[in-house]
N, C-alpha and C positions, 0 to 999 in steps of 0.2 A: 567570487569563486563559484563555480558550478557545483551543485550539489547532486549526488547520484542516489537513487533509491532502487529497491530490489522488489522484484515481482517473483512469486513462486508459485508452482503448481504441483499437485499430487497426481500421479498417472497410473492407470492400469494398462499394461501392455498385452492386451488380449488380441482377438483378431484385428482390431483397430486400436489405435491409441486413444483413449479416453482420459482427458485431463480436466481437473477442477482446480481453479485458483484457490490458494489458501491464504489465510490472513498471516501477515507478518507484522513484527513491530515496525512502527513508523521511524526507521532509523535513516539518517542521511549520511552518506559517506562522502569524503572529499576526493578519494581516489578509487579507481576500478579495482585496484589489488585488494583493498579492504573489504569491497562489497563482495568480491569473488570468494575470499577466504570465508566471510560470514555465510554465503550461500551454501558452500560445501559443508561446513560445520552444521548448519541448520539442517541440511539433507540428511547427513549422518545420524543427528539426534532423532528426527522424525522417523527414520526407518528402524533405528534401535527401539523407539517407543512402540512401534507397531510389532516389532519382533520378527525373527526369522520365520516362523510359521506363517504368519500372515502375509509377509512380504513375498515369500515363495509361491504360496497358494494365490494371492491376487495379483501376483507379477507387478508389484508396486515399483514405480520409479518416481524421481523428481526431476523437475527442471526449473531453472529460474534464469531471470535476465537482470542485468544491471544497466538502468537507463537513467538518462538526465532527468532530475526531479524538477518540480515547479520552480520557477524563478522566485526566489527569496528576496524581497527588497525591503529596505528600511524606510519607514515613512519620512517624507521630506519635513522639515520643520522651517517655519518662516519667522523671520525676526521683525 
């Protein structure tokens, strides 16, 4: 089964869009839906943590992608 990971960025929407990737927990999802819901909830939490004043002043936004993660294989055993 393919695993899905999330990549997130915090951006300032000034004259140009400047984004910096932020660390997220190393969570593997089995369905895009779960990754998307996680991304939106983490975005909301992050913006709340910054607070209304900083979000408005710095014009902060978030963006995220849910992409296929590395292939996880179980080691082969030989008898």
